[in-house]
N, CA, C and O atoms as a Maestro MAE file, in Angstrom:
{
 s_m_m2io_version
 :::
 2.0.0
}

f_m_ct {
 s_m_title
 :::
 protein
 m_atom[308] {
  # First column is atom index #
  i_m_mmod_type
  r_m_x_coord
  r_m_y_coord
  r_m_z_coord
  i_m_residue_number
  s_m_chain_name
  s_m_pdb_residue_name
  s_m_pdb_atom_name
  i_m_atomic_number
  :::
  1 25 -7.514 9.393 -13.074 1 A "MET " " N  " 7
  2 3 -7.535 8.421 -12.095 1 A "MET " " CA " 6
  3 2 -7.520 9.180 -10.612 1 A "MET " " C  " 6
  4 15 -6.693 10.053 -10.349 1 A "MET " " O  " 8
  5 25 -8.362 8.811 -9.842 2 A "ALA " " N  " 7
  6 3 -8.536 9.459 -8.580 2 A "ALA " " CA " 6
  7 2 -7.864 8.831 -7.432 2 A "ALA " " C  " 6
  8 15 -7.864 7.604 -7.521 2 A "ALA " " O  " 8
  9 25 -7.309 9.286 -6.413 3 A "LEU " " N  " 7
  10 3 -6.766 8.697 -5.353 3 A "LEU " " CA " 6
  11 2 -7.914 8.027 -4.511 3 A "LEU " " C  " 6
  12 15 -8.935 8.695 -4.348 3 A "LEU " " O  " 8
  13 25 -7.838 6.732 -3.944 4 A "LYS " " N  " 7
  14 3 -8.890 6.238 -3.190 4 A "LYS " " CA " 6
  15 2 -8.473 5.879 -2.038 4 A "LYS " " C  " 6
  16 15 -7.350 5.378 -1.982 4 A "LYS " " O  " 8
  17 25 -9.187 6.022 -0.924 5 A "LEU " " N  " 7
  18 3 -8.837 5.714 0.457 5 A "LEU " " CA " 6
  19 2 -8.504 4.372 0.568 5 A "LEU " " C  " 6
  20 15 -7.543 4.092 1.285 5 A "LEU " " O  " 8
  21 25 -9.195 3.361 -0.079 6 A "GLN " " N  " 7
  22 3 -8.942 1.960 0.085 6 A "GLN " " CA " 6
  23 2 -7.443 1.674 -0.368 6 A "GLN " " C  " 6
  24 15 -6.769 0.834 0.228 6 A "GLN " " O  " 8
  25 25 -6.942 2.408 -1.453 7 A "GLN " " N  " 7
  26 3 -5.552 2.132 -1.953 7 A "GLN " " CA " 6
  27 2 -4.473 2.431 -0.611 7 A "GLN " " C  " 6
  28 15 -3.495 1.736 -0.338 7 A "GLN " " O  " 8
  29 25 -4.890 3.537 0.063 8 A "LEU " " N  " 7
  30 3 -3.989 3.875 1.045 8 A "LEU " " CA " 6
  31 2 -4.070 2.795 2.213 8 A "LEU " " C  " 6
  32 15 -3.060 2.534 2.866 8 A "LEU " " O  " 8
  33 25 -5.321 2.157 2.472 9 A "ARG " " N  " 7
  34 3 -5.387 1.195 3.504 9 A "ARG " " CA " 6
  35 2 -4.545 -0.077 3.000 9 A "ARG " " C  " 6
  36 15 -3.913 -0.787 3.783 9 A "ARG " " O  " 8
  37 25 -4.597 -0.278 1.701 10 A "TYR " " N  " 7
  38 3 -4.016 -1.585 1.205 10 A "TYR " " CA " 6
  39 2 -2.435 -1.267 1.421 10 A "TYR " " C  " 6
  40 15 -1.734 -2.141 1.931 10 A "TYR " " O  " 8
  41 25 -1.851 0.018 1.025 11 A "PHE " " N  " 7
  42 3 -0.634 0.278 1.177 11 A "PHE " " CA " 6
  43 2 -0.106 0.036 2.739 11 A "PHE " " C  " 6
  44 15 0.965 -0.534 2.947 11 A "PHE " " O  " 8
  45 25 -0.871 0.472 3.709 12 A "LEU " " N  " 7
  46 3 -0.597 0.305 4.982 12 A "LEU " " CA " 6
  47 2 -0.444 -1.237 5.371 12 A "LEU " " C  " 6
  48 15 0.541 -1.695 5.950 12 A "LEU " " O  " 8
  49 25 -1.469 -1.909 5.004 13 A "LEU " " N  " 7
  50 3 -1.337 -3.429 5.198 13 A "LEU " " CA " 6
  51 2 -0.260 -4.089 4.583 13 A "LEU " " C  " 6
  52 15 0.298 -5.020 5.162 13 A "LEU " " O  " 8
  53 25 0.120 -3.677 3.383 14 A "VAL " " N  " 7
  54 3 1.268 -4.365 2.705 14 A "VAL " " CA " 6
  55 2 2.612 -4.003 3.453 14 A "VAL " " C  " 6
  56 15 3.495 -4.824 3.702 14 A "VAL " " O  " 8
  57 25 2.645 -2.670 3.774 15 A "ALA " " N  " 7
  58 3 3.856 -2.243 4.565 15 A "ALA " " CA " 6
  59 2 3.955 -2.862 5.946 15 A "ALA " " C  " 6
  60 15 5.038 -3.178 6.439 15 A "ALA " " O  " 8
  61 25 2.917 -3.007 6.485 16 A "GLU " " N  " 7
  62 3 2.893 -3.472 7.926 16 A "GLU " " CA " 6
  63 2 3.148 -5.118 7.861 16 A "GLU " " C  " 6
  64 15 3.864 -5.611 8.733 16 A "GLU " " O  " 8
  65 25 2.604 -5.915 6.899 17 A "THR " " N  " 7
  66 3 2.843 -7.317 6.836 17 A "THR " " CA " 6
  67 2 4.009 -7.711 6.060 17 A "THR " " C  " 6
  68 15 4.610 -8.772 6.230 17 A "THR " " O  " 8
  69 25 4.331 -6.754 5.139 18 A "ARG " " N  " 7
  70 3 5.535 -7.041 4.195 18 A "ARG " " CA " 6
  71 2 5.247 -8.232 3.349 18 A "ARG " " C  " 6
  72 15 6.117 -9.027 2.994 18 A "ARG " " O  " 8
  73 25 3.818 -8.330 3.004 19 A "SER " " N  " 7
  74 3 3.420 -9.355 2.157 19 A "SER " " CA " 6
  75 2 2.011 -8.912 1.365 19 A "SER " " C  " 6
  76 15 1.018 -8.547 1.994 19 A "SER " " O  " 8
  77 25 2.049 -8.981 0.115 20 A "TYR " " N  " 7
  78 3 0.887 -8.837 -0.582 20 A "TYR " " CA " 6
  79 2 -0.222 -9.790 -0.182 20 A "TYR " " C  " 6
  80 15 -1.386 -9.412 -0.046 20 A "TYR " " O  " 8
  81 25 0.213 -11.139 0.016 21 A "HIS " " N  " 7
  82 3 -0.815 -12.093 0.260 21 A "HIS " " CA " 6
  83 2 -1.343 -11.997 1.647 21 A "HIS " " C  " 6
  84 15 -2.540 -12.216 1.833 21 A "HIS " " O  " 8
  85 25 -0.504 -11.667 2.709 22 A "ALA " " N  " 7
  86 3 -1.095 -11.489 4.049 22 A "ALA " " CA " 6
  87 2 -1.971 -10.161 3.929 22 A "ALA " " C  " 6
  88 15 -3.078 -10.114 4.466 22 A "ALA " " O  " 8
  89 25 -1.528 -9.239 3.315 23 A "ALA " " N  " 7
  90 3 -2.345 -7.901 3.324 23 A "ALA " " CA " 6
  91 2 -3.726 -8.333 2.623 23 A "ALA " " C  " 6
  92 15 -4.744 -7.947 3.197 23 A "ALA " " O  " 8
  93 25 -3.863 -9.011 1.569 24 A "ALA " " N  " 7
  94 3 -4.960 -9.403 0.983 24 A "ALA " " CA " 6
  95 2 -5.778 -10.261 1.844 24 A "ALA " " C  " 6
  96 15 -6.986 -10.028 1.847 24 A "ALA " " O  " 8
  97 25 -5.350 -11.174 2.546 25 A "ARG " " N  " 7
  98 3 -6.064 -12.010 3.531 25 A "ARG " " CA " 6
  99 2 -6.700 -11.071 4.515 25 A "ARG " " C  " 6
  100 15 -7.911 -11.188 4.709 25 A "ARG " " O  " 8
  101 25 -6.032 -10.174 5.144 26 A "LEU " " N  " 7
  102 3 -6.469 -9.273 6.312 26 A "LEU " " CA " 6
  103 2 -7.621 -8.416 5.455 26 A "LEU " " C  " 6
  104 15 -8.729 -8.410 5.992 26 A "LEU " " O  " 8
  105 25 -7.515 -7.774 4.333 27 A "ALA " " N  " 7
  106 3 -8.618 -7.048 3.773 27 A "ALA " " CA " 6
  107 2 -9.710 -7.821 3.281 27 A "ALA " " C  " 6
  108 15 -10.725 -7.239 2.898 27 A "ALA " " O  " 8
  109 25 -9.615 -9.158 3.244 28 A "ALA " " N  " 7
  110 3 -10.709 -10.105 2.586 28 A "ALA " " CA " 6
  111 2 -10.823 -9.754 1.140 28 A "ALA " " C  " 6
  112 15 -11.905 -9.569 0.583 28 A "ALA " " O  " 8
  113 25 -9.649 -9.669 0.551 29 A "ARG " " N  " 7
  114 3 -9.665 -9.315 -0.878 29 A "ARG " " CA " 6
  115 2 -8.696 -10.332 -1.632 29 A "ARG " " C  " 6
  116 15 -7.979 -11.110 -1.002 29 A "ARG " " O  " 8
  117 25 -8.719 -10.281 -2.828 30 A "SER " " N  " 7
  118 3 -7.787 -11.366 -3.639 30 A "SER " " CA " 6
  119 2 -6.451 -10.488 -3.767 30 A "SER " " C  " 6
  120 15 -6.460 -9.263 -3.889 30 A "SER " " O  " 8
  121 25 -5.250 -11.324 -3.722 31 A "GLN " " N  " 7
  122 3 -3.943 -10.682 -3.824 31 A "GLN " " CA " 6
  123 2 -3.935 -9.979 -5.176 31 A "GLN " " C  " 6
  124 15 -3.375 -8.884 -5.204 31 A "GLN " " O  " 8
  125 25 -4.452 -10.430 -6.259 32 A "PRO " " N  " 7
  126 3 -4.295 -9.613 -7.442 32 A "PRO " " CA " 6
  127 2 -5.067 -8.150 -7.235 32 A "PRO " " C  " 6
  128 15 -4.581 -7.175 -7.808 32 A "PRO " " O  " 8
  129 25 -6.030 -8.020 -6.582 33 A "ALA " " N  " 7
  130 3 -6.903 -6.797 -6.348 33 A "ALA " " CA " 6
  131 2 -5.992 -5.865 -5.468 33 A "ALA " " C  " 6
  132 15 -5.879 -4.680 -5.785 33 A "ALA " " O  " 8
  133 25 -5.412 -6.315 -4.493 34 A "VAL " " N  " 7
  134 3 -4.463 -5.534 -3.643 34 A "VAL " " CA " 6
  135 2 -3.375 -5.108 -4.488 34 A "VAL " " C  " 6
  136 15 -3.062 -3.919 -4.451 34 A "VAL " " O  " 8
  137 25 -2.723 -5.940 -5.280 35 A "SER " " N  " 7
  138 3 -1.547 -5.533 -6.148 35 A "SER " " CA " 6
  139 2 -1.941 -4.531 -7.300 35 A "SER " " C  " 6
  140 15 -1.164 -3.701 -7.771 35 A "SER " " O  " 8
  141 25 -3.195 -4.709 -7.676 36 A "LEU " " N  " 7
  142 3 -3.486 -3.713 -8.617 36 A "LEU " " CA " 6
  143 2 -3.707 -2.434 -8.081 36 A "LEU " " C  " 6
  144 15 -3.353 -1.439 -8.714 36 A "LEU " " O  " 8
  145 25 -4.319 -2.340 -6.848 37 A "ALA " " N  " 7
  146 3 -4.634 -1.172 -6.162 37 A "ALA " " CA " 6
  147 2 -3.255 -0.404 -5.927 37 A "ALA " " C  " 6
  148 15 -3.106 0.800 -6.136 37 A "ALA " " O  " 8
  149 25 -2.349 -1.205 -5.498 38 A "ILE " " N  " 7
  150 3 -1.076 -0.650 -5.138 38 A "ILE " " CA " 6
  151 2 -0.416 -0.055 -6.403 38 A "ILE " " C  " 6
  152 15 0.078 1.073 -6.404 38 A "ILE " " O  " 8
  153 25 -0.431 -0.841 -7.440 39 A "ARG " " N  " 7
  154 3 0.258 -0.235 -8.793 39 A "ARG " " CA " 6
  155 2 -0.574 1.180 -9.125 39 A "ARG " " C  " 6
  156 15 0.019 2.229 -9.377 39 A "ARG " " O  " 8
  157 25 -1.861 1.074 -9.094 40 A "GLU " " N  " 7
  158 3 -2.509 2.319 -9.391 40 A "GLU " " CA " 6
  159 2 -2.232 3.397 -8.529 40 A "GLU " " C  " 6
  160 15 -2.266 4.541 -8.982 40 A "GLU " " O  " 8
  161 25 -1.937 3.168 -7.239 41 A "LEU " " N  " 7
  162 3 -1.560 4.351 -6.274 41 A "LEU " " CA " 6
  163 2 -0.181 4.738 -6.667 41 A "LEU " " C  " 6
  164 15 0.068 5.935 -6.808 41 A "LEU " " O  " 8
  165 25 0.835 3.749 -6.877 42 A "GLU " " N  " 7
  166 3 2.053 4.181 -7.388 42 A "GLU " " CA " 6
  167 2 2.012 4.990 -8.753 42 A "GLU " " C  " 6
  168 15 2.833 5.899 -8.877 42 A "GLU " " O  " 8
  169 25 1.190 4.751 -9.711 43 A "ALA " " N  " 7
  170 3 1.035 5.470 -10.881 43 A "ALA " " CA " 6
  171 2 0.535 6.715 -10.552 43 A "ALA " " C  " 6
  172 15 1.079 7.652 -11.136 43 A "ALA " " O  " 8
  173 25 -0.489 7.024 -9.658 44 A "TYR " " N  " 7
  174 3 -0.921 8.277 -9.271 44 A "TYR " " CA " 6
  175 2 0.196 9.210 -8.707 44 A "TYR " " C  " 6
  176 15 0.349 10.381 -9.052 44 A "TYR " " O  " 8
  177 25 0.932 8.559 -7.821 45 A "LEU " " N  " 7
  178 3 2.077 9.174 -7.015 45 A "LEU " " CA " 6
  179 2 3.181 9.499 -8.018 45 A "LEU " " C  " 6
  180 15 3.818 10.551 -7.967 45 A "LEU " " O  " 8
  181 25 3.378 8.541 -8.937 46 A "GLY " " N  " 7
  182 3 4.468 8.588 -9.962 46 A "GLY " " CA " 6
  183 2 5.847 8.060 -9.418 46 A "GLY " " C  " 6
  184 15 6.931 8.319 -9.939 46 A "GLY " " O  " 8
  185 25 5.661 7.305 -8.327 47 A "LYS " " N  " 7
  186 3 6.895 6.719 -7.783 47 A "LYS " " CA " 6
  187 2 6.494 5.351 -7.116 47 A "LYS " " C  " 6
  188 15 5.352 5.133 -6.712 47 A "LYS " " O  " 8
  189 25 7.506 4.465 -7.034 48 A "ALA " " N  " 7
  190 3 7.231 3.184 -6.505 48 A "ALA " " CA " 6
  191 2 7.313 3.316 -4.910 48 A "ALA " " C  " 6
  192 15 8.167 3.973 -4.314 48 A "ALA " " O  " 8
  193 25 6.306 2.599 -4.337 49 A "LEU " " N  " 7
  194 3 6.261 2.582 -2.850 49 A "LEU " " CA " 6
  195 2 6.857 1.316 -2.112 49 A "LEU " " C  " 6
  196 15 7.163 1.274 -0.920 49 A "LEU " " O  " 8
  197 25 6.967 0.291 -3.037 50 A "PHE " " N  " 7
  198 3 7.569 -1.065 -2.648 50 A "PHE " " CA " 6
  199 2 8.698 -1.449 -3.451 50 A "PHE " " C  " 6
  200 15 8.704 -1.160 -4.648 50 A "PHE " " O  " 8
  201 25 9.674 -2.082 -2.911 51 A "GLU " " N  " 7
  202 3 10.599 -2.828 -3.667 51 A "GLU " " CA " 6
  203 2 10.048 -4.188 -3.772 51 A "GLU " " C  " 6
  204 15 9.701 -4.834 -2.784 51 A "GLU " " O  " 8
  205 25 9.973 -4.614 -4.983 52 A "ARG " " N  " 7
  206 3 9.567 -6.005 -5.070 52 A "ARG " " CA " 6
  207 2 10.623 -7.017 -5.334 52 A "ARG " " C  " 6
  208 15 11.503 -6.832 -6.175 52 A "ARG " " O  " 8
  209 25 10.526 -8.059 -4.628 53 A "GLY " " N  " 7
  210 3 11.600 -9.216 -4.823 53 A "GLY " " CA " 6
  211 2 11.058 -10.249 -3.902 53 A "GLY " " C  " 6
  212 15 9.861 -10.514 -3.786 53 A "GLY " " O  " 8
  213 25 12.126 -10.864 -3.199 54 A "ARG " " N  " 7
  214 3 11.761 -12.033 -2.367 54 A "ARG " " CA " 6
  215 2 10.972 -11.531 -1.258 54 A "ARG " " C  " 6
  216 15 9.930 -12.099 -0.932 54 A "ARG " " O  " 8
  217 25 11.399 -10.514 -0.665 55 A "ASN " " N  " 7
  218 3 10.665 -9.663 0.452 55 A "ASN " " CA " 6
  219 2 10.127 -8.371 0.035 55 A "ASN " " C  " 6
  220 15 10.800 -7.634 -0.686 55 A "ASN " " O  " 8
  221 25 9.038 -8.067 0.413 56 A "VAL " " N  " 7
  222 3 8.288 -6.660 0.197 56 A "VAL " " CA " 6
  223 2 8.817 -5.714 1.145 56 A "VAL " " C  " 6
  224 15 8.516 -5.777 2.337 56 A "VAL " " O  " 8
  225 25 9.713 -4.702 0.599 57 A "GLU " " N  " 7
  226 3 10.139 -3.607 1.426 57 A "GLU " " CA " 6
  227 2 9.780 -2.458 0.827 57 A "GLU " " C  " 6
  228 15 9.665 -2.365 -0.395 57 A "GLU " " O  " 8
  229 25 9.538 -1.307 1.810 58 A "LEU " " N  " 7
  230 3 9.220 -0.061 1.279 58 A "LEU " " CA " 6
  231 2 10.556 0.689 0.794 58 A "LEU " " C  " 6
  232 15 11.657 0.669 1.345 58 A "LEU " " O  " 8
  233 25 10.138 1.412 -0.482 59 A "THR " " N  " 7
  234 3 11.264 2.187 -0.984 59 A "THR " " CA " 6
  235 2 11.506 3.450 -0.080 59 A "THR " " C  " 6
  236 15 10.678 3.694 0.797 59 A "THR " " O  " 8
  237 25 12.445 4.150 -0.226 60 A "PRO " " N  " 7
  238 3 12.713 5.410 0.456 60 A "PRO " " CA " 6
  239 2 11.496 6.278 0.431 60 A "PRO " " C  " 6
  240 15 11.066 6.789 1.465 60 A "PRO " " O  " 8
  241 25 10.917 6.456 -0.775 61 A "PHE " " N  " 7
  242 3 9.718 7.199 -0.882 61 A "PHE " " CA " 6
  243 2 8.502 6.500 -0.099 61 A "PHE " " C  " 6
  244 15 7.699 7.240 0.468 61 A "PHE " " O  " 8
  245 25 8.361 5.364 -0.052 62 A "GLY " " N  " 7
  246 3 7.302 4.596 0.660 62 A "GLY " " CA " 6
  247 2 7.569 4.840 2.052 62 A "GLY " " C  " 6
  248 15 6.606 5.088 2.778 62 A "GLY " " O  " 8
  249 25 8.836 4.806 2.579 63 A "ARG " " N  " 7
  250 3 9.153 5.061 4.109 63 A "ARG " " CA " 6
  251 2 8.827 6.524 4.429 63 A "ARG " " C  " 6
  252 15 8.309 6.827 5.504 63 A "ARG " " O  " 8
  253 25 9.127 7.418 3.503 64 A "GLU " " N  " 7
  254 3 8.927 8.853 3.758 64 A "GLU " " CA " 6
  255 2 7.474 9.072 3.927 64 A "GLU " " C  " 6
  256 15 7.106 9.829 4.826 64 A "GLU " " O  " 8
  257 25 6.514 8.431 3.082 65 A "HIS " " N  " 7
  258 3 5.213 8.681 3.030 65 A "HIS " " CA " 6
  259 2 4.273 8.008 4.121 65 A "HIS " " C  " 6
  260 15 3.177 8.449 4.469 65 A "HIS " " O  " 8
  261 25 4.907 6.841 4.607 66 A "TYR " " N  " 7
  262 3 4.105 5.897 5.559 66 A "TYR " " CA " 6
  263 2 3.566 6.571 6.772 66 A "TYR " " C  " 6
  264 15 2.411 6.333 7.125 66 A "TYR " " O  " 8
  265 25 4.413 7.495 7.512 67 A "PRO " " N  " 7
  266 3 3.697 8.094 8.572 67 A "PRO " " CA " 6
  267 2 2.446 9.008 8.295 67 A "PRO " " C  " 6
  268 15 1.410 9.084 8.955 67 A "PRO " " O  " 8
  269 25 2.797 9.666 7.177 68 A "ARG " " N  " 7
  270 3 1.684 10.632 6.763 68 A "ARG " " CA " 6
  271 2 0.404 9.841 6.308 68 A "ARG " " C  " 6
  272 15 -0.706 10.291 6.593 68 A "ARG " " O  " 8
  273 25 0.533 8.737 5.644 69 A "ILE " " N  " 7
  274 3 -0.625 7.922 5.210 69 A "ILE " " CA " 6
  275 2 -1.279 7.322 6.543 69 A "ILE " " C  " 6
  276 15 -2.478 7.374 6.815 69 A "ILE " " O  " 8
  277 25 -0.339 6.783 7.270 70 A "LYS " " N  " 7
  278 3 -0.888 6.109 8.543 70 A "LYS " " CA " 6
  279 2 -1.734 7.116 9.355 70 A "LYS " " C  " 6
  280 15 -2.846 6.798 9.776 70 A "LYS " " O  " 8
  281 25 -1.159 8.417 9.584 71 A "ALA " " N  " 7
  282 3 -1.928 9.516 10.396 71 A "ALA " " CA " 6
  283 2 -3.150 9.757 9.593 71 A "ALA " " C  " 6
  284 15 -4.187 9.824 10.254 71 A "ALA " " O  " 8
  285 25 -3.252 9.904 8.294 72 A "LEU " " N  " 7
  286 3 -4.467 10.256 7.633 72 A "LEU " " CA " 6
  287 2 -5.452 9.231 7.708 72 A "LEU " " C  " 6
  288 15 -6.630 9.589 7.713 72 A "LEU " " O  " 8
  289 25 -5.142 7.865 7.773 73 A "ILE " " N  " 7
  290 3 -6.111 6.817 7.936 73 A "ILE " " CA " 6
  291 2 -6.564 6.720 9.242 73 A "ILE " " C  " 6
  292 15 -7.760 6.633 9.517 73 A "ILE " " O  " 8
  293 25 -5.599 6.731 10.126 74 A "ASP " " N  " 7
  294 3 -5.981 6.870 11.611 74 A "ASP " " CA " 6
  295 2 -7.083 7.981 12.010 74 A "ASP " " C  " 6
  296 15 -8.031 7.777 12.768 74 A "ASP " " O  " 8
  297 25 -6.805 9.106 11.406 75 A "HIS " " N  " 7
  298 3 -7.695 10.257 11.645 75 A "HIS " " CA " 6
  299 2 -9.107 9.936 10.913 75 A "HIS " " C  " 6
  300 15 -10.154 10.318 11.435 75 A "HIS " " O  " 8
  301 25 -9.104 9.317 9.849 76 A "HIS " " N  " 7
  302 3 -10.275 9.147 9.032 76 A "HIS " " CA " 6
  303 2 -11.142 8.097 9.837 76 A "HIS " " C  " 6
  304 15 -12.373 8.099 9.825 76 A "HIS " " O  " 8
  305 25 -10.444 7.299 10.461 77 A "GLU " " N  " 7
  306 3 -11.316 6.097 11.020 77 A "GLU " " CA " 6
  307 2 -11.495 6.499 12.407 77 A "GLU " " C  " 6
  308 15 -12.142 5.789 13.177 77 A "GLU " " O  " 8
  :::
 }
 m_bond[307] {
  # First column is bond index #
  i_m_from
  i_m_to
  i_m_order
  :::
  1 1 2 1
  2 2 3 1
  3 3 4 2
  4 3 5 1
  5 5 6 1
  6 6 7 1
  7 7 8 2
  8 7 9 1
  9 9 10 1
  10 10 11 1
  11 11 12 2
  12 11 13 1
  13 13 14 1
  14 14 15 1
  15 15 16 2
  16 15 17 1
  17 17 18 1
  18 18 19 1
  19 19 20 2
  20 19 21 1
  21 21 22 1
  22 22 23 1
  23 23 24 2
  24 23 25 1
  25 25 26 1
  26 26 27 1
  27 27 28 2
  28 27 29 1
  29 29 30 1
  30 30 31 1
  31 31 32 2
  32 31 33 1
  33 33 34 1
  34 34 35 1
  35 35 36 2
  36 35 37 1
  37 37 38 1
  38 38 39 1
  39 39 40 2
  40 39 41 1
  41 41 42 1
  42 42 43 1
  43 43 44 2
  44 43 45 1
  45 45 46 1
  46 46 47 1
  47 47 48 2
  48 47 49 1
  49 49 50 1
  50 50 51 1
  51 51 52 2
  52 51 53 1
  53 53 54 1
  54 54 55 1
  55 55 56 2
  56 55 57 1
  57 57 58 1
  58 58 59 1
  59 59 60 2
  60 59 61 1
  61 61 62 1
  62 62 63 1
  63 63 64 2
  64 63 65 1
  65 65 66 1
  66 66 67 1
  67 67 68 2
  68 67 69 1
  69 69 70 1
  70 70 71 1
  71 71 72 2
  72 71 73 1
  73 73 74 1
  74 74 75 1
  75 75 76 2
  76 75 77 1
  77 77 78 1
  78 78 79 1
  79 79 80 2
  80 79 81 1
  81 81 82 1
  82 82 83 1
  83 83 84 2
  84 83 85 1
  85 85 86 1
  86 86 87 1
  87 87 88 2
  88 87 89 1
  89 89 90 1
  90 90 91 1
  91 91 92 2
  92 91 93 1
  93 93 94 1
  94 94 95 1
  95 95 96 2
  96 95 97 1
  97 97 98 1
  98 98 99 1
  99 99 100 2
  100 99 101 1
  101 101 102 1
  102 102 103 1
  103 103 104 2
  104 103 105 1
  105 105 106 1
  106 106 107 1
  107 107 108 2
  108 107 109 1
  109 109 110 1
  110 110 111 1
  111 111 112 2
  112 111 113 1
  113 113 114 1
  114 114 115 1
  115 115 116 2
  116 115 117 1
  117 117 118 1
  118 118 119 1
  119 119 120 2
  120 119 121 1
  121 121 122 1
  122 122 123 1
  123 123 124 2
  124 123 125 1
  125 125 126 1
  126 126 127 1
  127 127 128 2
  128 127 129 1
  129 129 130 1
  130 130 131 1
  131 131 132 2
  132 131 133 1
  133 133 134 1
  134 134 135 1
  135 135 136 2
  136 135 137 1
  137 137 138 1
  138 138 139 1
  139 139 140 2
  140 139 141 1
  141 141 142 1
  142 142 143 1
  143 143 144 2
  144 143 145 1
  145 145 146 1
  146 146 147 1
  147 147 148 2
  148 147 149 1
  149 149 150 1
  150 150 151 1
  151 151 152 2
  152 151 153 1
  153 153 154 1
  154 154 155 1
  155 155 156 2
  156 155 157 1
  157 157 158 1
  158 158 159 1
  159 159 160 2
  160 159 161 1
  161 161 162 1
  162 162 163 1
  163 163 164 2
  164 163 165 1
  165 165 166 1
  166 166 167 1
  167 167 168 2
  168 167 169 1
  169 169 170 1
  170 170 171 1
  171 171 172 2
  172 171 173 1
  173 173 174 1
  174 174 175 1
  175 175 176 2
  176 175 177 1
  177 177 178 1
  178 178 179 1
  179 179 180 2
  180 179 181 1
  181 181 182 1
  182 182 183 1
  183 183 184 2
  184 183 185 1
  185 185 186 1
  186 186 187 1
  187 187 188 2
  188 187 189 1
  189 189 190 1
  190 190 191 1
  191 191 192 2
  192 191 193 1
  193 193 194 1
  194 194 195 1
  195 195 196 2
  196 195 197 1
  197 197 198 1
  198 198 199 1
  199 199 200 2
  200 199 201 1
  201 201 202 1
  202 202 203 1
  203 203 204 2
  204 203 205 1
  205 205 206 1
  206 206 207 1
  207 207 208 2
  208 207 209 1
  209 209 210 1
  210 210 211 1
  211 211 212 2
  212 211 213 1
  213 213 214 1
  214 214 215 1
  215 215 216 2
  216 215 217 1
  217 217 218 1
  218 218 219 1
  219 219 220 2
  220 219 221 1
  221 221 222 1
  222 222 223 1
  223 223 224 2
  224 223 225 1
  225 225 226 1
  226 226 227 1
  227 227 228 2
  228 227 229 1
  229 229 230 1
  230 230 231 1
  231 231 232 2
  232 231 233 1
  233 233 234 1
  234 234 235 1
  235 235 236 2
  236 235 237 1
  237 237 238 1
  238 238 239 1
  239 239 240 2
  240 239 241 1
  241 241 242 1
  242 242 243 1
  243 243 244 2
  244 243 245 1
  245 245 246 1
  246 246 247 1
  247 247 248 2
  248 247 249 1
  249 249 250 1
  250 250 251 1
  251 251 252 2
  252 251 253 1
  253 253 254 1
  254 254 255 1
  255 255 256 2
  256 255 257 1
  257 257 258 1
  258 258 259 1
  259 259 260 2
  260 259 261 1
  261 261 262 1
  262 262 263 1
  263 263 264 2
  264 263 265 1
  265 265 266 1
  266 266 267 1
  267 267 268 2
  268 267 269 1
  269 269 270 1
  270 270 271 1
  271 271 272 2
  272 271 273 1
  273 273 274 1
  274 274 275 1
  275 275 276 2
  276 275 277 1
  277 277 278 1
  278 278 279 1
  279 279 280 2
  280 279 281 1
  281 281 282 1
  282 282 283 1
  283 283 284 2
  284 283 285 1
  285 285 286 1
  286 286 287 1
  287 287 288 2
  288 287 289 1
  289 289 290 1
  290 290 291 1
  291 291 292 2
  292 291 293 1
  293 293 294 1
  294 294 295 1
  295 295 296 2
  296 295 297 1
  297 297 298 1
  298 298 299 1
  299 299 300 2
  300 299 301 1
  301 301 302 1
  302 302 303 1
  303 303 304 2
  304 303 305 1
  305 305 306 1
  306 306 307 1
  307 307 308 2
  :::
 }
}
């Protein structure tokens, strides 16, 4: 499995909105598609990026990598 830029974009949207549903709406994708992309990204990285529960929160690993991913996407766009 290869890392995809779209997975990183979805990561940022979920992190910023704290919602898979809101992130999917902003990305004009279905919520299951965004969830699957995040699960695949987490599998690629070997660690969870989000704590799932009533609220979506970044894990320590997710918080650590957020600035790097944000900079990468900002630079790319």
